[in-house]
N, C-alpha and C positions, 0 to 999 in steps of 0.2 A: 182668319177670314172665313165667315160662314157662307152657305150656299146663296143666300140672298145678296150678300155683298158681291159675290162672284157674278151673279146674274146682272147686277147693276153695272158692273164694270165692263162686262162683255157686250159687244155690239155685233150683230150678225151682218157682216159685210165682207165682200171679197177682199182678201189680203193674202197673196200667194207666198209670202215670206216664210222662212223657217226660223224658229227659235230653238236654240240648243241650250239647255240648262245642265251644266257640268258641275258635279259635286266633288270638291277637294277635301281630303282629310290627310294632311301631312304627305302629300303626293305631288310635290312641285316638279320634279324631273319628269314624272309621267305626264303631268299636265302639259308641259312644253311639247312632248312627243305627240300628244293628243291634238294640240293646236296645229301642229305642222300638217296634220292630215285633213284639215278643213280648208277648202279652197278660198283664197282671198278674192279671186275674180270669178265671174261667170254665174254665181248664184247669190241671191239676196238673202244673206244669213245674218242673224244676230246671235252671238254667243254670250251667255251670262254665266260666269263662273261664281259659284257660291262657295266660299272658303269656310269650312267647318273646323279647320285645323286648331290644335292647341299649341302650335308653334307659329312663328311669324315667317313669312317668306323673305328671302334676302333681296337685296336691291337688284341683283342681276335677273332674278325671275320677274320682278315687276317691270324692269326695263324691257325685257324680251316680250312679255305679255302686252305691254303698251304699244308694241310695234304692229299689232294686229288691229286693223281699222274696224273690224266687226265686233271687237271684244269689249265687254263690260265686266269689271271685277267688283265683287261685293264680299267683304269680310263679315261673316255672320257674328263673330264675337263669342260664339260658343258652338259646341257640337250638338246640333239638333237632329242628327240622324239623316239618312239618305232622303226619304220623302219629306222630312221636316225642312231640310235645306232646299229641296226642290220647290216646296210650297212657298217658302220665303222668297225664292227667286222669281216664281210666277207672280207673287203679289207685288214685288218690286217692279217687274215688267209692266203689269197692268196699271200701276200707279203712274206710269210715264207714257202709256200708249192707250189708245181708245179701242183697240180690238186685238184679238189674238191672231197670229198667223194661221195658215192652214195646218201646218204641222208643228208640234211641240215635242222636242226630244228631251227626255230625262235620262242622264247617263252617268256612269262612273267615268273617271278620267284616266283609268288604266286600260282604255281601249284605243284602237286606231281605226278610223273610217277607211274602208277600202276605196280603191280608185272608182270614181264615178258615182259614189254613194249619193251625194247631194244633187248631182245632175239627174239621176234616176228619180229621186224623191221629188225634185222640182217639176218633173214632167208628169207626175201623177196628179190627176185631177181629183175632185171630190168623188168619193166612192160611197154611194148611199148605203147606210146600214153598217158601215165600217167605223169602229171607234179607235182601234189600235192596230199598228203594224208590228210584226215581229221579224226583224232582219235575220239573215244568217249570221251567227256569232261564232266564229271559229276560234277555238282555244289554241293559243300559241304553245301552251304547255302540253296539252293532251291530244291535239290534232283531231278534235271532234267539233261538230256543230251543236251548240247548246240549245238551239231552237229546232223544233218546238219544245219549250220547257215542259209542257203537259198538253197532251191531246184531250184528255178527259179529266174530270174533277177527281181529286184525291178521295179514295174511300175513307170514311171516318176511322176505320180500324187502323189504317196506315198512319194517320196523324196521331192517334193515341199511342201507337208503337213509338213514333218519334218523341212524343211527350215522355214516355218511359225512358228512352235512351238519354234524353236531355235532362233527366232528373239528377244525373250525376255527371260532374265535370270529367271525371276519369273515364266513365263509360262512353260519354260523348266523344272524347278524343280517340278511344279505342275503336269506336264505330267509324270515325273519320279515317283512321289508319287503315282499316280494312277496305274502305271505299277507295283510298289512295292506291293501295296495292292492286285492286281490281282494275282501276282506271289505267294505271301504269301498264299492266299486262295487256289490256285491250288496245291501248294506244300504241304499244310497241309492235303488236301484231299488225295493226292497221298501217303503221309507217312502213313495215317490211313488205306487206302484201299489196298496198294500194298507193303508197306515196302520200302526197298532201291531200287532205280532206277536200272534197268537192261538195258544195252545198246541194241539197236535194233540188230536183227540178220541179217547177210548178208551184203555184200558190195553194194553200189549204187553210180552211178554218180550224182554229185550235182553241183549247181552253185557256191556256196561260202562256205568256211570253217570258223569256228570260229577262231578268231585271237589269242586266248590265247596260242595255240600250233599249229604252221603251219609246216608241214612236206614236204619239197620240195625235189623232185627228181632232181639230177644234170642236167637232160635234160631241166628243167625249165630255168636254167642259160645258158646252152650250146646253146639253141635255141634263146637266146637273152633276156630272162626275167630278170628283175632287181628288186631292192627294192627302186626305186626312187619315193616314194610317193610324190605327188605334194604339199601336205600340211604338217603341222607340226605333227599332231596327228589325229587319228580316220579315219575310212574309209578304213583301211588296207584290210579288207575282200573283199570288192568290187574291190579294186585295183588288188588284186591277182586273183580274179575271171575273171576280164576283160583281164588281161594280159594272163592268161591261154587260154581264148577264142581266143585271137589274135594269140597265138602261136599254136593253134590247139592241145592243150593238155587238157586232162581230169583232173578233180578234183574228187577224189573217197573217199567216207566215208568208213572207216575200223574200225568197232566197236571192233575188237579184240585188237586194240591198245587203251589202257585205261589210261586216265588221270583224276586226281581229281583237281578241281579248287577252291582255296580259294580266291575268286575274290575280286577286288577293294582294295587290300592291299595298293597300292600306290596312287590311285585316289579317293576312296570313291564311294558310290552309287550315291549321289547327286552331282551336278556340282557346281564348283566355277565360277565366272564371266569369268575367263580365259578359263576354260574348255568349258563353253557355247560358247565362241567365236571360239574355236578350232573345236567344233562340227559343227558350222555354216559354217566355212571355208571348212570343209571336205565335207559337202553336196554340197556346191557350186562347189568345185573342181570335184566331181563326175559328177555333171550335165554338167559341161563345157567339161570334157574330154571324157565322155562315153555316153552322151545322145544328141549329136549334129547331 
């Protein structure tokens, strides 16, 4: 769906509902945990699950999922990637509805929404000039808040360094092993000295939000923003950041919106040769599109 098609489908009218698009990839147990954290009552929420899996869900999953009155399940038939699945889910929603809700969430399903997340979001009115909200995303593994993902744009030299690292499957995993050890050390000290991580206080404008849970205001789409990632996977955060900059919309960190991340349920911490290739393609796409 191109930008003209999107503008034809979108109608600018008040609709305070929340649309949650969750992307499944062989993560059915995690999806049920995810759904349990979404309130059945008290908020007007629609959840659209897009299933990119290469395996089929069993009957018990489908039965449990069907018990949620707010849920729509869409099996994609192939793995179209994170934003590819989200784009298909958004297109399906718009084919059946004449307007977007105020908030559109694109998420992994290996997260859990914190208490009061949707109540807080429902109480937020339109915020002029704001296109994306970044919630506090607390890693259950590392006990850190992943947001803000980036306060400032990546220096081009840093991205070219990543491109060099990703040029080799072995080098890529050695780099990740070093990052894992560093994160484990910092996390252990934090748990010993501070206990459970507390999100930062106060909102702030940032460059890029963490991709596990992206909260789009409908203005992001009404002003021409899309989910057309130029590569299959990875780099979604920079794509959203650069799109928001182009549209003159802010990305704002909101720590009162709390999410817990049980990360890498579908991909793992270390990369396969295919994931190494997707990372390399993502860095090249970012350099080609945003650093020319």
